[in-house]
ROROBA-667859 format. One record per residue (C-alpha): residue number from 0; residue in one letter; z, x, y. Coordinates in pm, whole numbers, plus 32768, in hexadecimal, padded with zeros to 4 digits. Example, Ala and Ser with C-alpha at 12.3 -4.5 7.8 and 13.67 -1.06 7.14 Angstrom:
2
<pt 0 'a' <830C 84CE 7E3E>> <pt 1 's' <82CA 8557 7F96>> 
REM end
This chain:
290
<pt 0 'm' <829C 83EA 77EB>> <pt 1 'n' <8379 839A 76D8>> <pt 2 'l' <82E2 82F3 75A8>> <pt 3 'y' <8353 8186 7621>> <pt 4 'l' <82B3 81BD 7780>> <pt 5 't' <816B 8254 76C6>> <pt 6 'c' <8155 8151 7602>> <pt 7 'l' <8189 805A 76FB>> <pt 8 'f' <80A8 80F7 7804>> <pt 9 'l' <7F75 80E8 7710>> <pt 10 'l' <7FAE 7F69 7715>> <pt 11 'f' <7F56 7F6E 7877>> <pt 12 'v' <7E22 8043 7889>> <pt 13 's' <7CC9 7F9A 7872>> <pt 14 'l' <7B67 804D 78B6>> <pt 15 'n' <7AE4 7FB1 7A2A>> <pt 16 's' <797E 7FBA 7A9A>> <pt 17 'r' <79A0 7EFF 7BD6>> <pt 18 'a' <79A8 7FF4 7D20>> <pt 19 'q' <79C6 815D 7CA2>> <pt 20 'g' <7B15 812A 7C2C>> <pt 21 't' <7B64 819C 7AEA>> <pt 22 'd' <7C7A 80EB 7A33>> <pt 23 't' <7D16 7F9B 7A6B>> <pt 24 'l' <7EC0 7F9C 7A52>> <pt 25 'v' <7F44 7E13 79FA>> <pt 26 'l' <80AF 7E5B 7AA0>> <pt 27 'w' <8154 7D4B 79D6>> <pt 28 'p' <8151 7D73 785B>> <pt 29 'n' <81D6 7C22 7810>> <pt 30 'e' <8236 7B0D 78DC>> <pt 31 'v' <81E3 7B25 7A74>> <pt 32 'p' <8333 7B08 7B21>> <pt 33 'g' <8307 79E1 7C2A>> <pt 34 'e' <81C8 7966 7B9C>> <pt 35 't' <8185 7808 7B1A>> <pt 36 'e' <8034 7811 7AFD>> <pt 37 'a' <7F5E 78A6 79B7>> <pt 38 'r' <7EDE 79F3 79BB>> <pt 39 'h' <7D7E 7A0A 7A32>> <pt 40 'p' <7C6E 7AE9 7AD3>> <pt 41 'p' <7C72 7ACF 7C4E>> <pt 42 'v' <7B9F 79CF 7D0E>> <pt 43 'q' <7A81 7A5E 7DFE>> <pt 44 't' <7A72 7997 7F0A>> <pt 45 'a' <793E 7908 7FB7>> <pt 46 'n' <793F 79A9 80DC>> <pt 47 't' <78AC 7AE3 8102>> <pt 48 's' <788B 7AD2 8272>> <pt 49 'g' <7898 7C4C 8310>> <pt 50 'n' <782B 7CD9 81CB>> <pt 51 'v' <797C 7CD5 8129>> <pt 52 't' <79EC 7C70 7FE7>> <pt 53 'r' <7B0C 7B91 7FDD>> <pt 54 'i' <7BD7 7B44 7EAD>> <pt 55 't' <7D12 7A51 7E5E>> <pt 56 'd' <7DD2 7993 7D71>> <pt 57 'i' <7E51 7AAE 7CDB>> <pt 58 't' <7F52 7A43 7BBC>> <pt 59 'd' <7F3D 7BB9 7AF6>> <pt 60 'p' <7F6A 7CA8 7BF2>> <pt 61 'a' <7ECB 7E11 7BC9>> <pt 62 'm' <7E5F 7F54 7C39>> <pt 63 'v' <7D11 7FF9 7C29>> <pt 64 'v' <7D1A 8157 7C2F>> <pt 65 'f' <7C34 8247 7CDF>> <pt 66 'k' <7C53 83C7 7C6C>> <pt 67 'p' <7BD1 84F7 7D62>> <pt 68 'k' <7A9D 8576 7CED>> <pt 69 'g' <7B1A 86C9 7CE6>> <pt 70 'a' <7C94 8789 7D04>> <pt 71 'g' <7D72 8689 7D7B>> <pt 72 'n' <7E8F 86EE 7E61>> <pt 73 'g' <7F85 865D 7D80>> <pt 74 'a' <8011 8524 7E62>> <pt 75 'g' <7FC7 83C3 7E32>> <pt 76 'i' <7F96 82A2 7F01>> <pt 77 'i' <7F8A 8119 7EEB>> <pt 78 'v' <7E8C 8048 7F89>> <pt 79 'c' <7EFD 7F1C 8025>> <pt 80 'p' <7DDF 7E43 80BB>> <pt 81 'g' <7E1F 7D2D 81B0>> <pt 82 'g' <7DB6 7BBA 81B7>> <pt 83 'g' <7EE6 7AFF 8258>> <pt 84 'y' <7F92 7B02 80FF>> <pt 85 'n' <7E70 79CA 8098>> <pt 86 'i' <7D48 7ACD 802B>> <pt 87 'l' <7D11 7C50 800D>> <pt 88 'a' <7C0F 7CDC 80A6>> <pt 89 'i' <7BD0 7DA7 7F78>> <pt 90 'd' <7AC5 7EA5 7FCF>> <pt 91 'k' <7ACE 7ECA 814C>> <pt 92 'e' <7C78 7F23 812E>> <pt 93 'g' <7C5A 7F90 7FDB>> <pt 94 'y' <7B40 8031 7F0C>> <pt 95 'e' <7AA7 80B5 8059>> <pt 96 'v' <7C19 8169 80C8>> <pt 97 'a' <7C52 81C4 7F57>> <pt 98 't' <7B15 828C 7F49>> <pt 99 'w' <7B53 831A 80A7>> <pt 100 'l' <7C9C 839A 801E>> <pt 101 'n' <7BE1 840A 7EDB>> <pt 102 'e' <7AFA 84F6 7FBD>> <pt 103 'l' <7C70 8592 8048>> <pt 104 'g' <7CE5 85DB 7F09>> <pt 105 'f' <7DF7 84B2 7EC8>> <pt 106 't' <7E0F 83CA 7D9F>> <pt 107 'a' <7DBC 828F 7E0B>> <pt 108 'f' <7E44 8111 7D8F>> <pt 109 'v' <7DBB 8001 7E11>> <pt 110 'l' <7ECF 7ECF 7DF5>> <pt 111 'q' <7E62 7D7C 7DA8>> <pt 112 'y' <7F9F 7CDD 7E02>> <pt 113 'r' <7FDB 7B47 7DE7>> <pt 114 'v' <7F23 7A65 7EE5>> <pt 115 'p' <7F14 7952 7F77>> <pt 116 'd' <806C 791E 8013>> <pt 117 'k' <8139 79D7 7F2C>> <pt 118 'r' <81EC 7ACF 802C>> <pt 119 'e' <831D 7B39 7F2D>> <pt 120 'q' <8263 7B33 7E08>> <pt 121 'a' <817D 7C34 7EB8>> <pt 122 'l' <8289 7D1A 7EE5>> <pt 123 'y' <8310 7CDD 7D6A>> <pt 124 'd' <81A2 7D6D 7D22>> <pt 125 'l' <81A5 7EA2 7E21>> <pt 126 'q' <8307 7F18 7DA9>> <pt 127 'r' <8292 7F12 7C2F>> <pt 128 'a' <816C 7FB0 7C99>> <pt 129 'i' <821F 80E7 7D1E>> <pt 130 'r' <8313 8102 7C09>> <pt 131 'l' <81F0 80EA 7AF6>> <pt 132 'i' <8114 820E 7BB9>> <pt 133 'r' <825F 82E0 7BB0>> <pt 134 's' <828F 828A 7A27>> <pt 135 's' <813B 8309 79CB>> <pt 136 'a' <8128 840B 7AF3>> <pt 137 'd' <80DC 8540 79F8>> <pt 138 'y' <7FAE 845B 7985>> <pt 139 'w' <7F33 8434 7AC7>> <pt 140 'e' <7F80 8574 7B30>> <pt 141 'v' <8032 84F9 7C6E>> <pt 142 'd' <818E 8590 7CF4>> <pt 143 'p' <8279 8440 7CCC>> <pt 144 'a' <8339 84EE 7E07>> <pt 145 'r' <81DD 84C9 7EB5>> <pt 146 'l' <8181 8395 7E92>> <pt 147 'g' <812B 82AB 7FB4>> <pt 148 'l' <8093 8170 8063>> <pt 149 'i' <7F8B 80F9 8128>> <pt 150 'g' <7F65 7FCD 8194>> <pt 151 'f' <7E84 7EBF 829C>> <pt 152 's' <7EEA 7D79 835E>> <pt 153 'a' <7FA1 7CD6 8258>> <pt 154 'g' <7FA7 7E1D 817D>> <pt 155 'g' <8045 7EE1 82AB>> <pt 156 's' <8169 7DCB 8287>> <pt 157 'l' <8195 7DEC 8113>> <pt 158 'a' <818F 7F58 8146>> <pt 159 'a' <8299 7F47 8244>> <pt 160 'r' <837E 7E59 8177>> <pt 161 'a' <8364 7F27 8039>> <pt 162 's' <8391 8073 811C>> <pt 163 't' <84F5 7FCB 81B0>> <pt 164 'q' <854A 7EFE 8070>> <pt 165 'f' <852D 7FF2 7F55>> <pt 166 'd' <86A2 7FD8 7F06>> <pt 167 'r' <8685 7E56 7EB8>> <pt 168 'q' <8617 7E02 7D55>> <pt 169 's' <855E 7CDB 7DDA>> <pt 170 'y' <84DB 7C76 7C7C>> <pt 171 'p' <85A1 7C5F 7B18>> <pt 172 'i' <858E 7D9C 7A51>> <pt 173 'q' <848A 7D90 7944>> <pt 174 'd' <84A6 7F03 7894>> <pt 175 'q' <8516 804E 78C9>> <pt 176 'i' <8405 809A 79DB>> <pt 177 'd' <84CB 7FBA 7AC2>> <pt 178 's' <85E6 80AF 7ACB>> <pt 179 'l' <84EA 819E 7B71>> <pt 180 's' <8516 81BD 7CF5>> <pt 181 'a' <8432 80E7 7DE2>> <pt 182 'r' <845C 8198 7F12>> <pt 183 'p' <8300 8211 7F79>> <pt 184 'd' <8302 837C 801A>> <pt 185 'f' <824B 832E 8159>> <pt 186 'a' <8181 81E2 81C9>> <pt 187 'l' <8061 81A0 82B1>> <pt 188 'l' <8021 8061 8364>> <pt 189 'i' <7ED5 802A 83D0>> <pt 190 'y' <7EB5 7EF7 84D6>> <pt 191 'p' <7FE4 7E65 8422>> <pt 192 'a' <8054 7CF7 8463>> <pt 193 'y' <81A3 7C31 844D>> <pt 194 'l' <8290 7D42 84AE>> <pt 195 'd' <82E7 7C8F 860F>> <pt 196 'e' <8379 7B45 8562>> <pt 197 'g' <84CE 7B75 85C8>> <pt 198 'd' <8570 7AC2 871A>> <pt 199 's' <8473 7B31 8862>> <pt 200 'r' <8381 7BD4 877D>> <pt 201 's' <845C 7CBE 8719>> <pt 202 'l' <849F 7D82 85C9>> <pt 203 't' <8476 7C97 84A2>> <pt 204 'p' <85E4 7C55 841D>> <pt 205 'e' <8577 7CC6 82C0>> <pt 206 'l' <8504 7E26 8334>> <pt 207 'v' <865E 7ED3 830B>> <pt 208 'l' <861B 8036 8367>> <pt 209 'k' <8705 812F 82AE>> <pt 210 't' <8732 82B7 82D3>> <pt 211 'd' <8674 82F0 81A3>> <pt 212 't' <8534 81E6 8218>> <pt 213 'p' <8436 82DC 81D8>> <pt 214 'p' <831D 835E 82F9>> <pt 215 'q' <8221 8293 838F>> <pt 216 'f' <80E4 828C 842D>> <pt 217 'l' <8087 815F 8511>> <pt 218 'f' <7F1B 811A 859E>> <pt 219 'g' <7EE4 7FE6 8669>> <pt 220 't' <7E14 7F8D 87C0>> <pt 221 'a' <7E6F 7EBA 88F9>> <pt 222 'd' <7D69 7DA0 88AD>> <pt 223 'd' <7DE3 7D70 8760>> <pt 224 'r' <7EB9 7C04 875D>> <pt 225 'y' <7F9A 7CAB 8652>> <pt 226 'g' <7FC9 7DD2 872F>> <pt 227 'n' <810F 7DCB 8787>> <pt 228 's' <8178 7E00 8618>> <pt 229 'a' <814C 7F5C 8614>> <pt 230 'l' <81D0 7F9B 8773>> <pt 231 'v' <8328 7EFD 86F9>> <pt 232 'm' <833A 7FA9 8594>> <pt 233 'a' <82EA 8113 8634>> <pt 234 'a' <8415 80B2 873C>> <pt 235 'a' <84FD 8028 8634>> <pt 236 'l' <849A 8183 856E>> <pt 237 'r' <84F9 8275 8698>> <pt 238 'd' <8642 81C1 86EB>> <pt 239 'k' <8685 8211 8552>> <pt 240 'k' <85F5 8368 8594>> <pt 241 'i' <8544 8314 846A>> <pt 242 'p' <83EB 8419 8494>> <pt 243 'v' <82DD 8355 8522>> <pt 244 't' <8185 8380 85D1>> <pt 245 'l' <80DA 8264 868B>> <pt 246 'h' <7F7A 8260 8710>> <pt 247 'f' <7EF2 8141 87E5>> <pt 248 'l' <7DB2 8123 887B>> <pt 249 'a' <7D2C 8023 896F>> <pt 250 'e' <7C4F 7F4B 88BC>> <pt 251 'g' <7BE2 7F26 8765>> <pt 252 'g' <7C60 7DD8 86E7>> <pt 253 'h' <7CCC 7D8B 859B>> <pt 254 'g' <7C41 7DBD 8427>> <pt 255 'y' <7B4D 7EE6 8478>> <pt 256 'g' <7B9A 7F7B 8349>> <pt 257 'm' <7AF6 80D6 8367>> <pt 258 'r' <79AC 805F 838C>> <pt 259 'k' <78CA 80F6 8484>> <pt 260 'g' <786B 807C 85B0>> <pt 261 'n' <79F5 8029 8653>> <pt 262 'v' <7A8D 8121 8712>> <pt 263 'a' <7BEA 80D8 8667>> <pt 264 'a' <7B2F 80E5 8528>> <pt 265 'e' <7AB0 8212 8567>> <pt 266 't' <7BCF 82B4 85FC>> <pt 267 'w' <7CFE 8276 8520>> <pt 268 'p' <7C87 8330 83E0>> <pt 269 'g' <7C96 849F 8488>> <pt 270 'l' <7DA3 8489 8533>> <pt 271 'a' <7E57 83F0 83E1>> <pt 272 'e' <7DDF 8522 8320>> <pt 273 'k' <7E5E 861B 83F5>> <pt 274 'w' <7FCB 8543 83DC>> <pt 275 'f' <7F82 8593 8271>> <pt 276 'q' <7F4D 8702 829C>> <pt 277 'q' <8054 8729 836E>> <pt 278 'l' <8174 8662 82C1>> <pt 279 'i' <8106 85DC 8155>> <pt 280 'l' <8067 870C 80E7>> <pt 281 'k' <80FF 884D 8185>> <pt 282 'd' <818B 8944 8089>> <pt 283 'n' <8145 8840 7F57>> <pt 284 'r' <82C4 87CB 7F8B>> <pt 285 'p' <835B 866D 7F7D>> <pt 286 'l' <83D0 85B2 80B5>> <pt 287 'l' <852B 859A 806C>> <pt 288 'p' <8623 85E7 7F6B>> <pt 289 'r' <85F9 84D7 7E7A>> 
REM end
């Protein structure tokens, strides 16, 4: 990192004692693009049903960083929790997933993107997060050419949008960091939602696939009311000859994370680990030339 980026980066890093994360990275150093409210901490909702911690009213987007306890594999993953673009299921689809990724050697970044009802601003936040990590990749010991996404439900929608709109500068340029690529190198969409908002439940129009759309892993179930999203996205990727892996179970529902007691929740992590080994971690090489 040059001196400018180093100084700017240090402004973003503060110690964090929540969960098992080591640091919190604030995404925006000055004004938050597209935000009308003053910065304040996320608000935890009173709803803790299903033993899930839900946060909302996010005006100061950030990432909580989870580092591997041992030697890392050099790859990084941004975790996008779901919650209908209204809340974030921050533990079930965030911190718990990051802990699992650490066990596989990944450095994980749990994204607190803007909610409620701020889909466009959420994309700003994820694009900025990708660039911010790349700007300090040496610090985090992450290969900037092996930085991916994993998203759940609405977080899967957000990851799909970032995987197809990386060449669109969605927000006003803030600093040198925004000159870096916002293209993720791979994406995992776990029970994704809102990918079939086109005519007759076809692919959502904003999800325009290109030859350099990154490889994708999709997982869903037939009894999920959003299950068509994974099927439509997988078909579109296949038609464009983008590497895609789809797993679809008969049952499991929606919003199960990776907690025990649900067949889908107990199945997808093992399949994802095999996919990582076959595609992401093979020979420690970038997936596509940048």
